[in-house]
C-alpha positions in Angstrom: 90.9 121.3 103.6 89.8 118.8 101.0 86.1 117.9 100.6 85.2 114.2 100.9 82.3 113.1 98.8 80.9 109.6 97.9 80.7 108.6 94.3 77.3 108.4 92.8 75.8 105.3 91.1 72.4 104.2 89.9 70.4 101.5 91.6 69.6 100.1 88.2 73.3 99.5 87.5 73.9 98.1 91.0 71.0 95.7 90.7 72.1 94.6 87.2 75.6 93.8 88.3 74.5 92.1 91.5 72.1 89.9 89.6 75.0 88.5 87.6 76.8 87.3 90.7 79.2 90.2 91.3 80.1 90.8 94.9 77.8 93.5 96.3 80.6 95.8 97.3 82.4 95.4 94.0 79.1 95.9 92.2 78.7 99.2 94.0 82.2 100.2 93.2 81.8 99.3 89.5 78.5 101.1 89.2 80.1 104.2 90.6 82.7 104.0 87.8 80.1 104.0 85.0 79.8 100.2 84.6 76.2 99.4 83.8 76.4 95.8 82.7 78.9 92.9 83.2 80.0 93.0 79.5 81.9 96.2 80.4 84.2 94.4 82.7 85.0 91.6 80.4 88.5 90.1 80.5 88.4 88.5 77.0 90.9 89.4 74.4 88.2 88.9 71.8 86.5 92.0 73.2 89.4 94.3 72.2 88.7 97.0 69.7 89.8 95.6 66.3 93.1 96.9 65.1 91.5 97.9 61.8 89.9 100.9 63.6 93.3 102.6 64.0 93.9 105.0 61.1 96.7 104.0 58.7 97.5 100.7 60.6 96.8 98.6 57.5 99.0 100.8 55.4 101.9 100.6 58.0 101.6 96.9 58.4 101.8 96.4 54.6 104.8 98.7 54.5 106.5 96.7 57.2 105.7 93.4 55.7 107.3 94.6 52.4 110.3 95.8 54.4 110.8 92.5 56.2 110.6 90.5 52.9 113.1 92.9 51.3 115.4 92.5 54.3 115.5 96.2 55.0 117.2 97.5 58.2 114.7 98.7 60.8 115.6 100.9 63.8 113.2 101.6 66.6 113.6 105.0 68.2 112.1 104.8 71.7 111.2 107.2 74.5 113.1 107.0 77.7 110.2 106.1 80.1 108.4 102.9 81.0 105.9 103.2 78.2 108.7 103.8 75.6 110.8 100.9 77.0 107.9 98.4 77.0 106.8 99.6 73.5 110.3 99.1 72.2 110.5 95.7 73.8 107.2 94.6 72.2 108.5 95.8 68.8 111.9 94.2 69.1 110.5 90.8 70.3 107.7 90.7 67.7 109.6 92.0 64.7 112.5 89.5 65.3 110.0 86.7 65.5 108.7 87.9 62.2 112.2 87.7 60.7 113.0 91.4 60.6 116.4 92.9 60.9 115.8 95.3 63.7 117.7 97.2 66.4 116.8 100.1 68.7 118.0 103.4 69.8 116.8 105.4 72.8 117.9 109.0 73.2 119.9 110.0 76.2 117.6 112.6 77.7 120.5 114.8 78.9 122.2 115.0 75.5 119.4 114.8 73.0 116.2 115.6 74.8 112.8 114.1 73.9 111.6 112.6 70.6 113.0 112.2 67.1 115.2 115.2 66.9 117.5 116.0 64.0 120.5 115.1 66.2 119.0 111.7 67.0 118.3 111.1 63.3 122.0 111.9 62.5 123.1 109.5 65.3 120.7 106.8 64.0 122.3 107.1 60.5 125.6 105.7 61.8 124.8 103.6 64.9 124.0 100.3 63.3 127.5 99.0 62.3 128.1 102.1 60.3 125.2 101.3 58.0 122.3 103.7 57.7 118.9 102.1 58.6 116.4 102.1 55.8 113.4 102.8 58.1 113.0 104.5 61.5 110.1 103.4 63.7 109.2 105.7 66.6 107.5 104.3 69.7 105.8 106.6 72.2 107.1 109.7 70.4 107.3 111.3 67.0 104.0 113.1 66.6 105.7 116.4 67.3 109.0 115.6 65.5 108.6 117.8 62.4 112.3 118.8 62.2 113.5 115.3 63.0 111.4 113.6 60.3 112.5 116.3 57.8 116.1 115.4 58.6 115.4 111.7 58.1 113.8 112.3 54.8 116.8 114.4 53.7 119.2 111.5 54.6 117.1 109.0 52.7 115.5 107.2 55.7 111.7 106.6 55.9 109.9 107.3 59.1 107.0 105.3 60.6 105.5 107.1 63.6 103.7 105.2 66.3 102.6 107.5 69.1 99.7 108.3 71.4 100.5 111.9 72.4 98.4 114.8 71.2 99.5 116.3 67.9 100.2 119.9 67.3 98.7 122.1 64.5 101.0 120.4 62.0 101.9 116.8 61.5 105.4 115.6 60.6 106.0 114.5 56.9 106.4 110.9 57.9 105.8 107.9 55.5 103.0 106.7 57.8 101.6 107.8 61.1 99.6 105.6 63.5 98.3 107.5 66.5 94.7 107.3 67.9 94.8 111.0 68.6 95.7 112.2 65.1 92.9 113.9 63.0 90.5 111.5 61.4 91.3 108.5 63.5 88.1 106.9 64.8 89.8 104.5 67.2 87.6 104.8 70.4 90.3 104.1 73.0 92.0 107.5 72.8 93.7 106.7 76.1 95.8 103.8 74.8 99.4 103.9 75.8 102.3 103.9 73.3 103.0 100.3 74.1 99.4 99.5 73.3 99.7 101.2 69.9 102.8 99.1 69.2 101.1 95.9 70.2 98.2 96.7 67.9 100.6 97.4 65.0 102.2 94.0 65.6 98.8 92.3 65.5 98.1 94.0 62.2 101.5 93.0 60.8 101.0 89.4 61.8 97.7 89.4 60.0 99.3 90.8 56.9 102.2 88.2 57.1 99.6 85.5 57.6 97.8 86.4 54.4 101.2 86.3 52.6 101.8 82.7 53.8 104.6 83.6 56.1 103.6 81.1 58.7 102.8 78.1 56.5 106.1 76.4 57.2 106.7 77.6 60.8 104.6 78.2 63.9 102.9 81.6 64.1 104.1 83.8 67.0 101.6 84.1 69.8 101.6 87.8 70.4 99.4 87.4 73.5 102.7 86.4 75.2 103.7 90.1 75.0 100.8 91.3 77.1 102.8 91.3 80.3 104.9 94.1 78.7 101.7 95.9 77.5 100.2 95.7 81.0 103.4 97.1 82.6 103.7 100.0 80.1 100.0 100.9 80.3 99.8 101.0 84.1 103.2 102.8 84.5 102.3 105.5 82.0 99.2 106.3 84.1 96.9 106.5 81.1 93.2 106.2 81.7 92.1 102.6 82.2 89.1 102.6 79.8 87.5 99.3 78.9 90.0 98.5 76.2 93.0 99.2 78.4 91.6 97.2 81.3 91.4 94.2 79.0 95.0 94.6 78.0 96.1 95.0 81.6 94.0 92.1 82.9 95.3 89.8 80.3 98.9 90.8 81.0 98.4 90.3 84.8 96.9 86.9 84.0 100.0 85.8 82.2 102.4 87.1 84.9 100.4 85.4 87.7 100.6 82.1 85.8 104.3 82.2 85.5 104.4 83.3 81.9 105.9 86.7 82.4 109.2 87.6 80.6 112.5 87.1 82.4 112.9 90.8 83.0 109.5 91.3 84.7 110.0 88.2 86.8 113.5 89.5 87.8 112.1 92.9 88.8 109.4 91.2 90.9 112.1 89.2 92.6 114.1 92.4 93.4 111.1 93.9 95.1 110.3 90.6 96.8 106.8 90.2 95.4 105.2 86.8 94.5 104.5 86.8 90.8 101.3 84.7 91.6 99.8 87.7 93.5 101.0 90.6 91.3 98.5 93.5 90.8 98.4 96.9 89.2 100.0 98.2 92.4 103.3 96.3 91.8 103.3 97.4 88.1 102.7 101.0 88.8 104.5 101.7 92.1 107.4 99.1 92.1 108.3 97.9 88.6 107.5 101.1 86.7 109.7 103.4 88.9 112.6 101.0 88.6 112.4 101.0 84.8 112.0 104.8 84.8 115.0 105.2 87.0 117.2 104.0 84.1 115.9 106.8 81.9 116.0 109.4 84.6 119.5 108.9 85.8 121.3 106.7 83.3 120.3 105.2 80.0 117.0 103.5 79.3 118.8 101.0 77.1 119.4 99.2 80.4 115.7 98.9 81.0 115.0 97.8 77.5 117.7 95.1 77.7 116.1 93.8 80.9 112.8 93.4 79.0 114.1 91.8 75.8 116.5 89.2 77.3 115.4 85.6 77.8 118.4 84.9 80.0 117.1 84.8 83.6 120.6 85.4 85.1 121.2 88.4 82.9 117.8 89.8 83.6 118.4 89.5 87.4 121.7 91.3 87.1 120.1 94.2 85.2 117.1 94.3 87.7 119.6 94.7 90.5 121.2 97.7 88.7 117.8 99.2 88.1 116.9 98.8 91.8 120.2 100.6 92.8 119.4 103.4 90.4 115.9 103.8 91.9 117.4 104.1 95.4 119.7 106.8 94.0 116.8 108.5 92.5 115.0 108.6 95.8 117.9 110.2 97.5 118.1 112.9 94.8 114.4 113.5 95.0 114.5 113.9 98.8 117.1 116.7 98.5 115.1 118.4 95.7 112.0 118.3 97.8 113.8 120.0 100.7 115.0 122.8 98.5 111.6 123.2 96.9 110.0 123.5 100.3 112.3 126.4 101.1 111.3 128.1 97.9 107.6 127.6 98.6 107.9 129.0 102.1 109.6 132.1 100.8 106.9 132.6 98.2 104.2 132.4 100.9 106.1 134.9 103.0 106.5 137.3 100.1 102.8 137.0 99.3 101.7 137.9 102.8 99.0 136.4 105.0 96.2 137.8 102.8 96.8 134.9 100.4 95.4 132.5 103.0 98.5 130.3 102.6 97.7 129.5 99.0 100.1 130.1 96.1 97.8 131.7 93.6 96.8 129.4 90.7 100.0 127.7 89.6 103.6 127.2 90.6 106.8 127.3 88.5 110.1 126.6 90.2 113.7 126.5 89.0 116.9 125.4 90.7 120.2 125.2 88.9 121.1 122.2 91.1 118.1 120.1 90.3 118.4 116.9 88.3 116.7 117.0 85.0 115.6 113.3 85.3 113.7 113.8 88.5 111.9 117.1 88.0 108.7 115.3 86.8 108.5 113.4 90.1 109.1 116.6 92.1 106.4 118.4 90.2 104.0 115.5 90.9 104.8 115.5 94.6 104.3 119.3 95.0 101.1 119.1 92.9 99.7 116.5 95.3 100.6 118.6 98.3 99.4 122.1 97.1 96.7 120.9 94.6 97.6 123.2 91.7 99.4 122.9 88.4 103.2 122.7 89.0 106.1 122.9 86.6 109.7 122.2 87.9 112.7 123.3 85.8 116.3 122.0 85.7 119.3 123.1 83.6 119.3 121.8 80.0 121.7 122.4 77.2 123.6 125.6 76.8 121.3 128.5 78.0 118.2 126.4 78.1 116.2 125.0 81.0 113.8 122.0 80.7 110.6 121.8 82.6 108.3 119.0 83.5 104.8 119.7 84.7 101.9 117.9 86.4 98.4 119.2 86.6 95.1 118.8 88.4 91.7 117.8 87.0 90.1 120.6 85.1 93.3 122.1 83.8 94.6 120.6 80.6 98.3 121.2 80.9 99.3 120.7 77.2 96.5 123.0 76.0 97.6 125.6 78.6 101.1 125.6 77.3 99.8 125.9 73.8 97.9 129.1 74.9 101.1 130.5 76.5 103.0 129.7 73.3 100.6 131.5 71.1 100.3 134.5 73.3 104.1 134.7 73.7 105.7 133.8 70.3 109.2 132.4 70.8 108.9 131.9 74.5 108.5 128.2 74.4 111.2 126.5 72.4 109.5 123.1 72.6 106.5 121.6 74.4 104.2 118.7 74.3 102.3 116.2 76.5 98.9 115.3 77.9 96.2 116.9 80.0 97.9 115.8 83.2 101.6 115.9 82.3 103.7 117.9 79.9 107.3 118.9 79.2 108.8 122.1 77.8 112.0 124.0 77.1 112.6 127.7 77.6 115.7 129.9 77.7 117.0 130.4 81.2 116.7 134.1 80.9 113.0 133.7 80.1 112.0 131.8 83.2 110.4 134.8 85.0 108.5 135.7 81.8 107.2 132.1 81.5 106.3 131.9 85.1 104.1 135.0 84.9 102.6 134.0 81.5 101.7 130.5 82.8 100.2 132.0 86.0 98.1 134.4 83.9 96.8 131.5 81.8 96.1 129.4 84.9 94.1 132.4 86.4 92.1 132.6 83.2 91.3 128.9 83.0 90.9 127.8 86.6 87.9 128.6 88.8 87.9 128.6 92.6 86.0 125.3 92.4 88.8 123.8 90.3 91.3 124.6 93.1 89.2 122.8 95.8 90.5 119.3 96.2 87.8 116.8 96.1 88.4 113.3 97.5 86.0 110.8 96.0 85.4 107.6 98.0 83.0 104.6 97.7 81.3 105.5 101.0 81.6 103.4 104.1 81.7 99.7 104.7 79.8 97.7 107.2 82.0 95.8 109.6 80.8 92.6 108.1 82.3 93.7 104.8 85.6 94.7 106.2 87.4 91.4 105.8 90.4 89.7 104.3 88.3 88.0 101.6 87.1 91.3 100.2 90.6 92.8 100.4 92.0 89.9 98.3 89.2 90.2 95.8 89.7 93.9 95.3 93.5 93.4 94.9 93.0 91.0 92.1 91.0 93.5 89.9 92.4 96.0 87.5 92.6 99.6 88.9 94.4 102.7 87.9 94.1 106.1 86.3 90.4 106.9 85.5 89.3 103.7 87.2 90.6 104.2 90.8 91.3 101.7 93.5 88.3 101.6 95.8 88.6 103.8 98.9 86.2 104.2 101.7 85.7 106.8 104.5 84.7 106.5 108.1 85.2 107.9 111.6 87.6 106.0 113.8 88.8 106.0 117.4 92.6 105.8 117.6 93.3 103.1 120.2 97.1 102.7 119.7 99.8 104.3 117.6 103.5 104.0 117.2 106.2 104.9 114.6 107.7 102.0 112.7 110.7 102.0 110.3 111.5 105.5 111.5 108.9 107.1 109.2 105.5 105.3 109.2 102.7 105.3 111.8 101.3 101.9 112.8 97.8 102.1 114.2 95.1 100.2 116.0 91.7 101.7 115.0 88.1 101.1 116.0 85.1 102.2 114.0 83.5 105.1 115.8 80.2 104.4 117.5 78.4 107.4 119.1 76.9 105.2 121.8 80.0 104.4 124.0 78.2 101.5 125.5 78.5 99.7 122.2 82.2 100.5 121.9 83.3 97.0 122.8 81.2 95.6 119.9 83.4 97.4 117.3 86.2 95.4 115.8 89.8 96.5 116.3 91.7 97.0 113.0 95.4 97.2 112.1 96.2 100.2 110.0 99.1 102.0 108.5 99.6 105.7 107.7 102.7 105.8 105.6 105.3 108.6 105.7 103.8 110.2 108.7 105.3 110.3 112.2 103.3 112.8 114.4 100.7 111.6 116.8 97.1 111.5 115.7 94.2 112.8 117.8 91.8 110.4 119.6 89.1 110.6 116.9 89.7 111.0 113.2 87.8 111.0 109.9 89.8 108.9 107.5 89.8 107.7 103.9 91.1 104.2 103.8 91.7 101.2 101.6 91.4 97.5 102.4 94.9 96.0 101.9 96.7 92.8 102.8 99.6 92.6 105.2 101.9 89.6 104.8 104.3 89.1 107.7 106.1 86.0 108.9 104.0 83.8 106.8 100.7 85.2 108.1 98.2 87.1 105.9 95.9 89.6 107.6 93.6 92.5 106.8 95.1 95.9 107.1 93.7 99.4 106.5 95.9 101.8 104.7 95.0 105.5 105.3 95.2 107.8 102.3 93.9 110.9 104.2 92.8 111.8 107.7 91.5 114.9 109.5 90.7 115.6 113.1 87.1 115.5 114.1 
């Protein structure tokens, strides 16, 4: 059973934030997330880390300025997820405003796999009207594409790499690399997403073109108008929302809420029936992001990119509807895969015997020949959340290969763990890469058992029993006077996400009423528990939801909850959303 603890904070930080007029609950929440003074929650673009801090960005911007003036052909090679799509859209929109001749190519994950592979380079050489591009620009990929860059060099195409993934022991022989995680880069926001890197490059390029007098006779492009895309890609890629990323996201939300979002983002919000004036990080991460990702998972991410680069509202709406349909299809596939995975997990538990205390050792690697390659990452994430251990799910790849997508828990750096497996077992991993929390890899189908055992051995070495105990951190409890619609609305307006989690609270409740709605959710009436039953009538009755749960709850529960807003039939009311519950 998970252990629930309250986040710590210092009274000094709390008092400092409160003195500056910050709501007492929000001040407590901020203090528990390491904020010690109001300047750390600034929303001003002027507080962004200067682009000059990114290694090689001035060299790359000069190179691109020369290429634009020389009318060279540029081709962006994008990744097939939301970060790659938004990064590509930022590059296409900005470069075209700068007068560049630029197009894009996004690999089909089922044919070419991830990154700038030699096969993608060969395709790029002929895709633009039969004319070979002069320069390839990678977005959200490329730092591990040693063979692909070598092939581009052989064919006479120069490669500019913009990426944020962790590099391997060797860097590609690219013309220029901009990546905050490459050796020697002092950029402090190591968590910036690929779209953020591309936005920074466009800032540097505009500055270079400005020095060259490019905008003397015409209006200078306002790159801040691209921050809606930066916000979407940053939140959807689940990168840590450090101070720099929070500014990017807040500024992007500000533009969307004020009706200045691009046609594609507005169309996607329309499809999910959300008011652009009230959009939050929730809509970006859990509604728009999955619909964009569905294109890359099941079809072709070019569909998502077209949605983000068009200015035609009707065209954007038509694409958004297609993306929504793909997302529904993805959900159906995922449900079937979860069912088959559950059968596998139950068999593993039976094989292990009762002495394992219903726990699957330290890791879990699963393969099914019927699984969809585009959905295994979501499957791994779902199982990881349920079992609380590192999970890698595999699906068939090309020829005799299988492709895996992994998700990890805090304390277990997945990409580093795969690196250990690779070094201890030369030739076992054909490809791998990623982050601490998520990674991808390719192995031969005949080596699955060997990989599973090697990965488990590595997990046993690196993970302690404490690492495998799920800790749920909350922001304590709220007084009933604090549990109101005003606070819920205030919390919703702020920027929350990975590394800066949405505020949750914990308390004991009496379950006064419960019923299943929509065939799969539990609608509740809850009352804060008071030990003296004579005071029971003084406790307020709260509407609450427990999503994707249908069984009856006991009379008294301990619960972790969020203050949320319920909009129904024109009425806006406070609603508690339960993230976790346990019987008392």
